[in-house]
C-alpha positions in Angstrom: -28.6 38.5 -8.9 -29.7 41.8 -7.4 -33.3 42.6 -6.7 -35.3 45.7 -7.4 -37.7 47.7 -5.4 -41.1 46.2 -4.5 -42.8 48.4 -7.1 -40.7 46.8 -9.8 -41.1 43.4 -8.1 -44.8 43.5 -8.7 -44.5 44.9 -12.2 -42.3 42.0 -13.1 -44.6 39.5 -11.4 -47.9 40.4 -12.9 -47.7 43.2 -15.4 -49.6 46.4 -14.8 -51.3 46.3 -11.5 -54.8 47.5 -10.8 -55.0 51.2 -10.2 -55.5 51.6 -6.5 -55.2 54.5 -4.1 -52.4 54.7 -1.7 -53.4 53.0 1.5 -53.5 55.2 4.6 -50.2 55.4 6.4 -49.7 53.2 9.4 -49.9 55.2 12.6 -46.6 56.8 13.4 -46.7 56.0 17.1 -47.0 52.3 16.1 -43.6 52.5 14.3 -41.0 50.5 16.2 -38.3 50.6 13.5 -37.0 54.2 13.4 -36.3 55.6 10.0 -38.4 53.0 8.2 -41.9 54.3 7.4 -43.0 52.6 4.2 -45.6 53.7 1.7 -47.2 51.4 -0.8 -44.5 52.5 -3.2 -41.8 52.5 -0.6 -40.4 49.1 -0.9 -37.3 50.2 -2.7 -35.0 50.6 0.3 -31.9 48.9 -1.2 -29.7 46.4 0.4 -32.4 43.9 1.0 -30.9 43.1 4.4 -31.4 44.4 7.9 -28.4 46.6 8.4 -30.5 49.7 8.4 -32.9 48.4 11.1 -32.4 49.9 14.6 -34.3 47.8 17.1 -35.9 49.2 20.2 -36.0 47.1 23.3 -39.5 45.9 24.0 -41.4 42.8 25.2 -42.0 39.9 22.9 -44.7 40.5 20.4 -46.7 38.3 18.0 -48.1 39.8 14.9 -51.1 37.7 13.7 -51.9 38.3 10.1 -55.1 37.0 8.5 -57.6 37.9 5.8 -60.1 39.2 8.4 -59.6 40.8 11.8 -61.3 39.1 14.8 -63.8 42.0 14.9 -67.4 42.8 14.2 -68.2 46.3 13.0 -71.4 48.2 12.6 -72.1 51.9 11.8 -74.6 53.6 14.1 -77.4 54.9 11.9 -78.2 57.8 14.2 -74.7 59.1 15.1 -72.9 57.9 11.9 -70.0 56.6 14.0 -68.5 53.1 13.8 -68.8 50.7 16.6 -66.6 47.7 16.8 -66.5 44.6 19.1 -64.4 41.5 19.4 -65.6 38.5 17.6 -65.5 36.0 20.4 -66.0 33.1 18.1 -62.8 33.8 16.1 -60.0 31.3 16.6 -57.5 34.1 16.0 -58.7 35.8 19.2 -58.3 32.5 21.1 -54.6 32.2 20.1 -53.6 34.5 22.9 -54.4 31.8 25.4 -51.4 29.9 24.2 -48.9 32.8 24.6 -47.4 34.1 27.8 -49.3 36.9 29.6 -46.4 39.3 28.9 -46.7 38.7 25.1 -48.2 41.6 23.2 -50.5 40.5 20.3 -51.1 42.7 17.3 -53.6 41.7 14.6 -53.3 42.7 11.0 -56.2 42.1 8.6 -59.2 43.5 6.8 -62.6 44.5 8.3 -65.6 42.5 7.3 -67.4 45.7 6.3 -66.5 48.5 4.0 -65.2 51.8 5.4 -65.1 54.9 3.3 -61.7 56.3 2.5 -62.4 59.6 4.4 -63.1 57.6 7.6 -60.2 55.1 7.4 -57.7 57.2 9.4 -60.0 57.7 12.3 -61.1 54.0 12.3 -57.4 52.9 12.1 -56.6 55.0 15.1 -59.5 53.7 17.2 -58.9 50.1 16.2 -55.3 50.1 17.3 -55.9 52.0 20.5 -58.9 49.8 21.6 -58.1 46.4 20.1 -54.5 46.4 19.0 -55.7 45.8 15.5 -54.2 47.2 12.3 -56.7 47.4 9.4 -55.7 46.7 5.8 -58.2 48.7 3.8 -58.4 47.1 0.4 -60.0 49.1 -2.4 -63.4 47.6 -3.1 -62.5 46.4 -6.6 -59.3 44.8 -5.4 -61.1 43.1 -2.5 -63.8 41.7 -4.7 -61.3 40.3 -7.2 -58.9 39.1 -4.5 -61.3 37.4 -2.1 -64.5 36.5 -4.1 -62.4 36.1 -7.3 -59.0 34.5 -7.0 -59.4 33.1 -3.4 -62.9 31.7 -3.7 -63.2 30.9 -7.4 -59.7 29.6 -8.1 -57.6 28.7 -5.0 -60.4 27.3 -2.8 -61.8 24.9 -5.5 -58.3 23.8 -6.5 -57.2 23.1 -2.9 -60.4 21.0 -2.6 -59.5 19.0 -5.7 -61.9 20.7 -8.1 -60.5 21.5 -11.5 -62.2 23.8 -14.0 -62.6 21.1 -16.7 -65.2 23.2 -18.5 -66.8 26.6 -18.0 -69.8 25.1 -16.3 -67.6 23.5 -13.6 -65.4 26.2 -12.1 -63.7 29.3 -13.2 -60.6 29.2 -15.5 -57.5 30.9 -14.4 -57.9 34.7 -14.8 -54.7 36.9 -14.9 -56.7 39.9 -13.7 -57.8 38.1 -10.5 -54.2 37.0 -9.9 -53.1 40.6 -10.2 -55.6 41.5 -7.5 -54.3 38.7 -5.3 -50.8 40.1 -5.7 -52.0 43.7 -5.0 -53.8 42.6 -1.8 -50.8 40.7 -0.5 -48.7 43.8 -1.2 -51.0 46.0 0.9 -50.9 43.5 3.7 -47.1 43.6 3.6 -47.1 47.3 3.8 -49.2 47.3 6.9 -47.1 44.6 8.6 -43.9 46.6 7.8 -45.5 49.6 9.5 -45.6 47.8 12.9 -42.8 45.3 12.8 -40.0 45.3 15.3 -37.5 42.9 13.7 -35.6 41.9 16.8 -38.7 41.0 19.0 -41.6 40.2 16.7 -42.8 36.8 15.4 -45.2 37.0 12.5 -47.8 34.3 12.1 -49.6 34.3 8.8 -52.9 32.4 8.4 -54.4 30.6 5.4 -54.3 30.6 1.6 -55.4 34.2 1.1 -51.8 35.4 2.0 -49.5 32.9 0.4 -47.4 35.7 -1.2 -47.0 37.8 1.9 -43.9 35.9 3.1 -42.1 36.7 -0.1 -42.7 40.4 0.3 -41.7 40.4 4.0 -38.6 38.2 3.4 -37.6 40.5 0.5 -37.5 43.5 2.8 -36.3 41.9 6.1 -34.0 38.9 5.5 -34.1 37.8 9.1 -37.8 38.3 9.8 -39.3 35.4 11.9 -42.1 34.1 9.8 -44.6 31.3 10.4 -47.5 30.3 8.2 -50.5 28.0 8.9 -52.7 26.6 6.1 -56.2 26.0 7.3 -57.4 24.3 4.1 -56.3 21.1 2.5 -53.1 21.1 0.3 -53.9 19.1 -2.8 -51.8 16.4 -4.3 -49.1 17.5 -6.8 -51.1 16.3 -9.8 -53.8 18.8 -8.9 -51.6 21.6 -7.6 -49.4 21.5 -10.7 -52.3 22.6 -12.9 -52.1 26.1 -11.3 -50.3 28.5 -13.7 -48.8 30.5 -10.8 -47.8 27.3 -8.9 -44.1 28.2 -8.3 -44.8 31.7 -7.1 -47.1 30.5 -4.4 -44.8 27.6 -3.5 -41.8 29.9 -3.1 -44.0 32.2 -1.1 -44.5 29.5 1.5 -40.8 28.5 1.4 -39.9 32.0 2.4 -41.3 31.2 5.9 -39.3 29.6 8.7 -42.2 27.3 9.7 -45.2 26.0 7.7 -48.1 24.4 9.5 -50.6 21.8 8.2 -53.5 20.1 9.9 -52.6 16.6 8.7 -49.6 14.7 7.4 -51.4 14.1 4.1 -51.5 17.9 3.5 -47.8 18.2 4.4 -46.9 15.2 2.3 -48.6 16.7 -0.8 -46.7 20.0 -0.2 -43.4 18.1 0.1 -44.2 16.2 -3.1 -44.8 19.5 -4.9 -41.4 20.9 -3.6 -39.7 17.8 -4.8 -41.3 17.6 -8.3 -41.3 21.3 -9.1 -38.3 22.7 -7.3 -36.1 19.6 -6.9 -36.0 20.0 -3.1 -35.3 17.1 -0.7 -36.6 16.8 2.9 -35.5 14.8 5.9 -36.5 14.3 9.5 -34.4 16.2 12.0 -35.0 14.9 15.5 -38.6 14.3 14.9 -39.2 17.5 12.8 -39.7 17.5 9.0 -37.3 19.9 7.4 -36.6 21.2 3.9 -33.1 22.4 3.0 -33.8 25.5 0.8 -30.8 27.4 -0.4 -29.0 27.1 2.9 -32.1 27.9 5.0 -33.9 25.2 6.9 -37.7 25.4 6.4 -39.5 23.3 9.1 -43.0 21.8 8.7 -45.4 21.5 11.6 -48.3 19.0 11.6 -50.8 19.7 14.3 -54.6 20.2 13.9 -56.2 23.2 15.5 -58.3 22.8 18.6 -61.3 24.6 20.0 -61.6 27.0 22.9 -63.0 24.9 25.7 -63.8 27.8 28.0 -65.8 29.6 25.4 -67.9 26.6 24.5 -68.4 25.6 28.2 -69.5 29.2 29.0 -72.3 28.9 26.4 -73.4 25.5 27.8 -73.7 27.2 31.2 -76.2 29.7 29.9 -79.8 29.2 31.1 -81.0 29.8 27.5 -79.0 26.7 26.4 -80.6 24.5 29.0 -84.1 25.8 28.2 -83.5 25.2 24.5 -82.2 21.7 25.3 -85.3 20.9 27.3 -87.5 22.2 24.5 -85.9 20.0 21.8 -85.8 17.0 24.1 -89.5 17.3 24.6 -90.1 17.8 20.8 -88.1 14.7 19.8 -89.0 12.5 22.8 -88.8 8.9 21.9 -86.6 9.6 18.8 -82.9 9.3 18.2 -81.5 12.5 16.8 -78.8 12.4 14.2 -77.2 15.8 13.8 -75.3 17.5 10.9 -73.9 21.0 11.0 -72.4 22.2 7.7 -71.9 25.3 5.5 -73.9 25.4 2.4 -71.0 24.4 0.2 -70.4 21.9 -2.6 -67.6 20.2 -0.6 -69.6 19.5 2.5 -71.4 16.5 1.1 -74.9 17.6 2.3 -76.8 15.8 -0.5 -74.7 12.6 0.0 -75.4 12.6 3.7 -79.2 13.0 3.2 -79.2 10.3 0.5 -77.4 8.0 2.9 -80.1 8.7 5.5 -82.8 7.9 2.9 -81.0 4.6 2.2 -81.0 3.9 5.9 -84.8 4.3 6.1 -85.1 2.0 3.0 -82.9 -0.7 4.5 -84.4 -0.5 8.0 -88.1 0.4 7.8 -88.6 -0.3 11.5 -86.5 2.8 12.2 -89.3 5.0 10.7 -90.6 7.3 13.3 -87.7 6.5 15.6 -84.9 8.5 14.1 -84.6 12.1 12.8 -81.9 13.8 10.9 -81.5 17.4 11.9 -79.4 19.3 9.4 -78.3 22.8 10.4 -77.1 24.8 7.4 -74.7 27.6 8.0 -74.6 30.5 5.6 -72.4 30.0 2.5 -69.0 31.7 2.7 -68.8 32.1 -1.0 -71.2 32.8 -3.9 -71.7 31.4 -7.3 -73.7 29.0 -9.4 -72.2 26.0 -7.7 -73.6 27.1 -4.3 -77.0 27.7 -5.7 -77.0 24.3 -7.3 -76.0 22.6 -4.1 -78.7 24.4 -2.2 -81.4 23.5 -4.8 -80.3 19.8 -4.7 -80.4 19.7 -0.9 -83.9 21.2 -0.7 -85.3 18.9 -3.4 -83.8 15.8 -1.8 -85.2 16.7 1.7 -88.6 17.4 0.2 -88.7 14.1 -1.6 -87.7 12.1 1.6 -90.2 13.9 3.8 -93.0 13.4 1.3 -92.2 9.7 1.0 -91.4 8.7 4.6 -93.0 11.5 6.6 -96.4 11.8 8.2 -98.3 14.7 9.9 -96.5 14.0 13.2 -93.2 12.8 11.8 -90.6 14.7 9.7 -87.6 12.4 9.0 -85.3 15.3 7.8 -85.4 18.7 9.5 -83.5 21.3 7.6 -82.7 24.4 9.6 -81.5 27.0 7.0 -81.2 30.2 9.0 -78.7 31.9 11.3 -78.7 29.7 14.5 -77.5 31.3 17.7 -74.6 29.6 19.4 -76.7 28.6 22.5 -79.3 26.9 20.2 -76.6 25.1 18.2 -75.0 23.9 21.5 -78.3 22.6 22.6 -78.7 20.5 19.4 -75.1 19.2 19.9 -75.9 18.1 23.5 -79.2 16.4 22.4 -77.9 14.5 19.4 -77.3 10.7 19.7 -74.9 10.8 16.7 -73.1 13.5 14.7 -72.4 12.9 11.0 -69.8 15.0 9.1 -69.8 13.8 5.5 -67.7 16.4 3.7 -66.0 15.2 0.5 -63.1 17.4 1.3 -62.5 19.7 4.2 -59.4 21.3 5.8 -60.2 20.6 9.4 -63.9 20.9 10.5 -64.3 21.5 14.3 -68.0 20.3 14.4 -67.0 16.9 15.9 -65.0 18.6 18.6 -67.8 20.9 19.6 -70.3 18.0 19.5 -68.1 15.9 21.8 -67.7 18.8 24.4 -71.4 19.5 24.4 -72.2 15.9 25.0 -69.8 16.0 28.0 -71.7 18.9 29.4 -70.8 21.0 32.4 -71.7 20.8 36.2 -73.8 23.9 35.8 -75.7 22.6 32.8 -76.2 19.2 34.6 -77.7 21.1 37.6 -80.1 22.9 35.3 -81.2 19.6 33.7 -81.2 17.7 37.0 -78.5 15.3 35.9 -76.0 13.9 38.4 -72.3 14.7 37.8 -71.2 11.1 37.7 -73.8 10.0 35.0 -72.1 8.3 32.0 -71.5 10.4 28.9 -71.8 9.1 25.4 -71.3 10.3 21.9 -70.8 8.7 18.5 -69.2 10.2 15.4 -69.5 9.2 11.8 -66.7 11.1 9.9 -65.6 11.4 6.4 -62.1 10.1 5.9 -61.4 13.2 3.8 -61.6 15.8 6.6 -58.7 17.1 8.6 -60.0 16.1 12.1 -60.5 12.5 11.1 -57.0 11.2 11.9 -57.2 12.8 15.4 -60.5 11.2 16.4 -59.6 7.5 16.2 -62.8 6.4 17.9 -65.0 7.7 15.2 -66.5 5.5 12.5 -64.7 6.6 9.3 -66.5 6.5 6.0 -66.1 7.2 2.3 -68.7 9.9 1.8 -69.2 8.8 -1.8 -70.2 5.3 -0.7 -73.9 6.0 0.2 -74.5 2.4 1.3 -71.5 2.3 3.6 -72.4 5.7 5.2 -76.0 4.4 5.8 -74.6 1.3 7.5 -72.2 3.3 9.6 -75.0 5.6 10.8 -77.1 2.6 11.7 -74.1 1.1 13.6 -73.6 4.3 15.5 -77.2 4.6 16.7 -77.5 0.9 17.6 -74.1 0.7 19.3 -74.1 -0.4 23.0 -73.9 2.3 25.6 -70.7 0.9 27.0 -68.9 1.2 23.6 -70.3 4.7 23.2 -68.9 5.7 26.6 -65.4 4.4 25.7 -65.4 6.2 22.4 -66.6 9.4 24.0 -64.0 9.3 26.8 -61.2 8.8 24.3 -62.3 11.7 22.1 -63.0 14.1 25.0 -59.6 13.5 26.5 -57.9 14.3 23.3 -60.0 17.4 22.5 -59.6 18.8 26.0 -55.8 18.4 26.1 -55.3 19.6 22.5 -57.3 22.8 22.6 -56.6 26.0 20.6 -54.2 27.2 23.4 -52.1 24.0 23.1 -52.1 24.5 19.3 -51.0 28.1 19.4 -48.4 27.4 22.1 -46.9 24.5 20.2 -46.7 26.4 16.9 -45.2 29.4 18.7 -42.5 27.3 20.3 -41.6 25.6 17.1 -41.4 29.0 15.3 -39.0 30.3 17.9 -36.8 27.2 17.4 -37.0 27.5 13.6 -35.9 31.1 13.8 -33.1 30.6 16.3 -30.2 30.6 13.8 -31.2 33.7 11.9 -28.2 35.8 13.0 -25.6 33.0 12.7 -25.7 33.1 8.9 -25.1 35.6 6.1 -28.0 36.2 3.7 -28.3 37.1 0.1 -31.5 37.8 -1.8 -31.7 36.2 -5.3 -34.3 36.1 -8.0 -36.7 38.6 -9.6 -40.3 39.3 -8.9 -42.3 36.7 -7.0 -39.4 34.3 -7.6 -37.4 36.0 -4.9 -35.7 33.7 -2.4 -33.1 34.0 0.3 -29.8 32.2 0.4 -28.5 31.8 4.0 -25.0 30.5 4.6 -22.1 30.5 7.1 -20.7 34.0 7.8 -17.3 32.8 6.7 -18.7 31.6 3.4 -18.1 34.1 0.6 -17.7 34.5 -3.1 -14.3 33.6 -4.5 -12.7 36.7 -5.8 -10.9 36.1 -9.1 -8.5 39.1 -8.4 -7.7 37.7 -4.9 -7.0 34.2 -6.3 -4.9 35.5 -9.2 -2.9 37.6 -6.9 -2.1 34.7 -4.6 -1.3 32.5 -7.6 1.2 35.1 -8.8 2.9 35.2 -5.4 3.2 31.4 -5.2 6.0 29.1 -6.4 4.4 25.7 -6.2 0.7 25.1 -6.9 -1.8 22.3 -6.8 -5.2 22.6 -8.5 -8.0 20.0 -8.1 -11.1 20.2 -10.2 -14.2 18.2 -10.4 -15.7 17.6 -13.9 -19.5 17.4 -14.0 -21.1 20.5 -12.6 -17.7 22.3 -12.3 -16.1 22.3 -15.8 -19.2 21.2 -17.7 -22.8 22.1 -16.7 -24.7 19.0 -15.3 -27.7 19.9 -17.4 -25.7 19.9 -20.6 -26.3 17.0 -23.0 -22.8 17.6 -24.5 -20.3 16.4 -21.9 -17.1 17.5 -23.8 -15.3 20.4 -22.2 -15.6 23.7 -24.1 -12.7 25.2 -26.0 -12.2 27.8 -23.3 -11.8 25.1 -20.6 -9.3 23.1 -22.8 -7.3 26.3 -23.6 -7.1 27.3 -19.9 -6.1 23.9 -18.7 -3.4 23.5 -21.4 -1.9 26.8 -20.4 -2.0 25.9 -16.7 -0.5 22.4 -17.3 2.4 23.9 -19.3 3.6 25.7 -16.2 6.2 23.4 -14.5 5.3 24.9 -11.1 1.7 23.6 -11.4 0.2 20.2 -10.6 -3.3 20.1 -12.1 -5.7 17.1 -11.5 -9.2 16.4 -12.7 -10.8 14.4 -9.9 -14.1 12.8 -11.2 -16.4 9.9 -10.7 -16.4 9.3 -14.5 -14.5 6.5 -16.2 -10.9 6.8 -17.3 -11.7 6.2 -21.0 -14.2 9.2 -21.3 -12.0 11.5 -19.3 -8.9 10.5 -21.4 -10.7 11.2 -24.6 -12.2 14.5 -23.6 -9.0 15.9 -22.0 -6.5 14.5 -24.5 -5.2 17.9 -25.7 -4.0 18.6 -22.1 -0.7 16.6 -22.1 0.4 17.3 -18.6 -3.0 17.1 -16.9 -3.4 14.6 -14.1 -6.6 12.6 -14.0 -8.1 10.7 -11.0 -11.0 8.7 -12.5 -13.8 6.8 -10.8 -13.3 8.7 -7.6 -9.6 7.9 -7.6 -9.6 4.2 -8.3 -7.5 5.0 -11.3 -4.9 7.7 -11.3 -2.6 9.1 -14.0 -0.2 12.0 -13.6 0.0 13.0 -17.3 -0.7 11.6 -20.8 2.6 9.7 -21.0 2.3 8.0 -17.7 0.5 4.7 -17.0 -2.7 4.4 -15.0 -2.2 3.5 -11.4 -4.8 1.5 -9.4 -5.7 2.5 -5.9 -3.6 -0.4 -4.5 -6.6 -2.1 -3.2 -7.8 -5.6 -4.1 -8.6 -6.2 -7.8 -11.3 -8.7 -6.9 -14.5 -7.4 -8.4 -16.5 -10.6 -8.1 -19.1 -8.7 -6.1 -20.3 -7.1 -9.4 -21.8 -10.5 -10.3 -24.1 -10.1 -7.3 -24.9 -6.4 -7.6 -25.6 -6.2 -11.3 -28.7 -8.6 -11.4 -30.1 -6.7 -8.4 -29.7 -3.3 -10.0 -31.1 -4.7 -13.3 -34.2 -5.9 -11.4 -34.8 -2.4 -9.9 -34.2 -0.8 -13.4 -36.9 -3.0 -14.9 -39.4 -2.0 -12.2 -38.5 1.7 -12.2 -39.3 3.5 -15.4 -36.7 6.1 -16.1 -33.8 4.5 -14.2 -30.6 3.2 -15.6 -27.3 1.5 -14.7 -23.9 3.0 -15.3 -21.1 0.3 -15.3 -17.6 1.5 -14.4 -14.5 -0.7 -14.1 -14.5 -0.3 -10.4 -18.1 0.5 -9.5 -21.7 0.2 -10.5 -24.1 3.1 -10.3 -27.9 3.1 -10.4 -29.4 6.4 -11.6 -33.0 7.5 -11.0 -32.9 11.2 -12.0 -35.3 10.5 -14.9 -37.7 8.4 -12.8 -40.8 9.7 -10.9 -39.3 11.6 -8.0 -41.3 9.9 -5.3 -41.1 6.4 -6.7 -37.4 6.8 -7.6 -36.5 7.9 -4.1 -38.5 5.1 -2.6 -36.9 2.5 -4.9 -33.4 4.0 -4.2 -34.0 3.5 -0.4 -35.2 0.0 -1.0 -32.2 -0.8 -3.3 -29.8 0.6 -0.7 -31.2 -1.7 2.0 -31.2 -4.7 -0.3 -27.6 -4.2 -1.4 -26.3 -3.5 2.2 -27.9 -6.8 3.2 -26.4 -9.0 0.5 -23.0 -7.2 0.5 -22.4 -7.2 4.2 -19.3 -9.4 4.0 -17.9 -7.9 0.8 -15.0 -5.2 0.7 -17.3 -2.6 -0.8 -19.2 0.5 0.2 -22.9 1.1 -0.8 -23.5 4.8 -1.1 -26.7 6.8 -1.8 -26.0 10.1 -3.4 -28.1 12.7 -5.3 -30.5 10.5 -7.4 -28.0 7.6 -7.4 -27.1 4.4 -5.5 -23.4 3.5 -6.0 -21.5 0.4 -5.1 -17.7 0.8 -5.1 -14.6 -0.7 -3.4 -13.8 0.3 0.2 -11.1 3.0 0.5 -12.0 4.7 -2.8 -13.0 8.4 -2.5 -12.1 11.8 -3.9 -10.8 12.7 -0.5 -8.4 9.8 -0.3 -6.9 10.3 -3.7 -6.5 14.1 -3.2 -4.7 13.3 0.1 -2.4 10.8 -1.7 -1.5 13.3 -4.4 -0.7 16.0 -1.9 1.4 13.6 0.2 3.4 12.5 -2.9 4.1 16.2 -3.6 5.3 16.7 0.0 7.5 13.6 -0.2 9.1 14.9 -3.4 9.8 18.2 -1.7 7.3 20.1 -3.8 5.4 21.6 -0.9 2.5 23.7 -2.5 2.1 27.2 -1.2 -1.1 27.6 -3.3 -4.0 25.1 -3.5 -7.3 25.5 -5.4 -10.0 22.9 -5.1 -13.3 23.3 -6.8 -16.3 20.9 -6.9 -20.1 21.0 -6.8 -21.5 18.0 -5.0 -21.3 15.9 -1.9 -18.4 13.8 -3.0 -16.3 16.9 -3.5 -16.8 17.8 0.2 -14.4 15.0 0.9 -11.7 16.8 -1.1 -12.2 20.0 0.8 -11.8 18.2 4.1 -8.8 16.1 2.9 -6.9 19.1 1.8 -7.3 20.8 5.1 -6.3 17.7 7.0 -3.3 16.9 4.9 -1.8 20.4 4.9 -2.4 20.9 8.6 -0.4 17.7 9.3 2.7 18.8 7.4 5.7 19.8 9.5 6.9 22.5 7.0 6.8 26.1 8.2 5.7 27.3 4.8 2.1 28.7 4.9 -0.2 27.5 2.1 -3.0 29.6 0.8 -6.0 27.3 0.2 -9.0 28.2 -1.9 -11.6 25.5 -1.4 -14.6 26.5 -3.5 -18.0 24.9 -4.2 -20.1 25.7 -7.2 -23.5 27.1 -6.1 -24.5 28.9 -2.9 -25.2 26.0 -0.5 -23.9 24.7 2.8 -20.4 23.4 2.3 -17.1 22.6 4.0 -15.5 25.0 1.5 -14.8 28.5 2.4 -15.7 30.0 -0.9 -18.4 29.7 -3.6 -18.8 30.5 -7.3 -22.3 30.7 -8.7 -22.0 28.6 -11.8 -19.7 26.8 -14.3 -19.1 30.0 -16.3 -17.6 31.6 -13.2 -15.2 28.6 -12.8 -14.1 29.1 -16.4 -13.4 32.8 -15.9 -11.3 31.9 -12.8 -9.3 29.4 -14.8 -8.8 31.9 -17.6 -7.6 34.5 -15.1 -5.0 32.0 -13.7 -4.0 30.9 -17.2 -3.4 34.5 -18.2 -1.1 34.9 -15.3 0.9 31.8 -16.2 1.5 33.1 -19.8 1.8 37.0 -19.7 1.5 38.8 -23.0 4.6 40.5 -24.4 5.0 44.0 -23.1 4.6 47.0 -25.5 8.3 48.1 -25.1 9.5 44.6 -26.1 7.4 44.9 -29.2 8.9 48.2 -30.1 12.5 46.8 -29.6 11.7 43.8 -31.9 10.2 46.1 -34.5 13.2 48.5 -34.4 15.8 45.7 -34.8 13.9 44.1 -37.7 14.0 47.5 -39.5 17.7 47.9 -38.9 
C-alpha cells in the first residue's frame, strides 16, 4: 500500500492537530543532504526511499535526540541576551566519552526554558555554533500537553504500573494530549531531517518522550540507522495493553534497528507485547536477541547505563566536599548514618522506607540515639495531586517518628528538602554507613552507583581527610528488587519495598554486618561500576547499532501502512512482486507446464473459518486442469478426505495430501502412498503425550491425520503455548529417538510424521516422473505461504537444474506475503493468487473472436 505525505500521515493518525506555528527552519549551513530542506509541512517528498538523497563525504556523526538538550540557559536581566552553558551532570553529554575522538556529535532536543519566537532564530544559530545543538522549539501549549500531559500523566504512570482505575488515581486517556504527543514528535523529526547525512549518521533516540520519532524518520528515510534506548521500565503486557495507542507506540519502536533496555525484565515485557499484539516471534542470534519484523531484523540490547567516573571523582576532589564531609562527620559522631536520596515521587517509596526505619527502631530500641536516617529529597520532576499527597505523607510520617523517638539532641530522621549542591550530596554519600533505595518501581536509579564510588574516595580526598590510601573501603546497599540497577549489584541486600518488616530487618543486617563482609561487597560493586561506566555503555550501544545497520543496503525496501501504522518491509534485492502479465506471457509461450499450489494461506485465507475454496478458485482450477499440456497439483498438509471433498469438481487435478504421504494424479486414479513403511505404531506413544499437553494447555488441540499427529497451540496463551510447544518437542524427541519419524516444530504447531515425507520430496517425485515420461516442463509455477512450502521452492530448483535436457524452463516460485523466502517472487495475499490463476485460465480457454461470431451469425441467417 502506498503512503501519503507526513501531513496526511498525522491527519490519519490523530485527526485535526493542534494549531501550531511553523517551526523555524533548520540552519541552511547545517544541511548535509542537498536538495532536501524540509518544512513542517514538507514531508510529502514521494518515493519513500533514498534515491533522491545525495550524500556528501564527511566523518562519522552521531545525532543524539532527547527531550531536553544537555544545556542550562538563562536570560541576562540587564542585557536581555541569552546565556547558555553545558549541563555537566547530563548523561547525554557524557556519551561522547564512548565514541572515537573523530566522531562528531550533534544534539537535538528542547531547551528547559521558553524562548520567544522572535528570538528563536538567533538562539538556534548560537546553539549550533557554540554547542553543536539543534533546538526544537515546541509551542508552549504543545509542550505543556506533550510533556506535562501525555508523557507525565499517562505514559510515565503506565510504564510504572499505575493504571487510572478512577479519576482520583491517575488521568484517563486524553485524545488531545495524544495529539500533542504526535505533534511534538513530528517537530523533532523535522529538526533531525534538517541535519541528517544518511550515509554517515547514526541516530540515537532517548526515552519514552519520542517513541513515535522512529516512525517519522523511517517513513522518510528507509535506510536511516536508528537506535532507541528506553530509560524507564517497560511494563508487562497486561499493563501495556490497556493503552489505547499501544500499537502505534510499539510499531514506532520496531521502526528502529536497535532497541535498548536496562534489564532483561523490561526487554522480556516488550517481546511479550510484540508476540501478543503483533504476532511476532523472536530468537537469539549468536547471543543477541532479535525480532524478525517484515524482513527486517530488529535487535534488542540489554545493558544498564553507568555513571561518569571522572565527573564524580572531580567533585570528590573539591576542598568544599572534604570540608562538608568533616562537618557532617562531626555532627553525627558516634552515630551510624543511613542515607536515602530520592525524587519526590509516588514511585520512590519514600514513606515505605521511613516506615521501615520506624519499625527498626521499634524492634531494636537499643539502636535509639545510634542510627540516623538522612533522607535527601530531590525536586519533583512532575506536578500533580499525587506528588502533593506523597509529600504530605512523607512530612507527616517524619514528624511523627521524630516526636516519638527523638530528643533535644537526637533527631532520628533528617529530611533535607531543598536543592542540595553536588559537593554536599557527595559528602553525604561518603559519610553514610548504608544506602537504602526503596523505590516501588524505577527504570534504573544511579544513586547506588554514586554512593559506592563516593565510599571508595580518591587519593586527593584521602589526603584532605588524613586517610591512608590502603585503608579498607566499605559500603552496604539495601535495594528494592524493582529497580533497574538491582540485577547488576549482586552484592546488595535485595528487598521487597512493600514488606516493611523485611526492609527493616535488611537495614539492621546492613549496619550490623562485619567489616570484612562490607569490604567484599564494596569491592565487588566498585569493580563492576568502574568497568561499566557511561562510556562503556555508549560504546557498546554504538557498536551494536553499527552491526544492526550493516545490511541496510543489501535489501530492497517498501513502505506499507497508513498513518502511524507505517512499517518497512526489507527483502532481498532479487525478490520482487510476481507480474501477472509476465507470467501469463510465459505461460502462453510454453508447451508443457507444471503448477504446484499450497492450500491454506494460498488458495484459502488462513484466517477464514470457511475452508472450502471459492467458486473463482474452482473455476480457474477446472479450466487449467482441462488443458492437456498442464499438470496441476495441490500440495498440502491437510488430509486426503478433506481435499478430495473440497476439490471434487476439478476432475484432472492432482493432490498431494499430508505433505505428500498420499498422492493422487486425478479423480479417477488411486491414492499412492509415499512408499515408506506403513508401520504407524508410534502413534500409540505420541497420542497420549499430546493429549496430556492438551489437557494442561488451554486453547490447544490435536489434529489426527492418517500419517501424522499435529499439536496446535494458536488459540493458547502465546507465551505459555510457546513454552509448552518447546517442552513437548523435547519430550517427543526423547521418546521417539529410535522410531522412523520426524518431530517438527512449525508456526504454532508441533508435528510428528514419518521420515522422508515433505512437500519438497513429493514435488521432486512429480517432476521426476514427468521427466521420465518425456514431458519436460518448460513452465513451472509454485506458490505457497509458509515454511513447509520453502522445501518445494528448493526442490524444484534442484530437480530442474539436475536434468540433462537442453530445454530451458521458466520457473516462477512465489511466496504469499512479503517475507524472507527462497522464492524469487511474492504476491501480497490470497486474492492476488486467485487473480493470477484466473489470468492463466483465461489464456488456456480464449474467448471466440469477433470475426468468428460474425461468420456464424451470417451462416445461420443463410
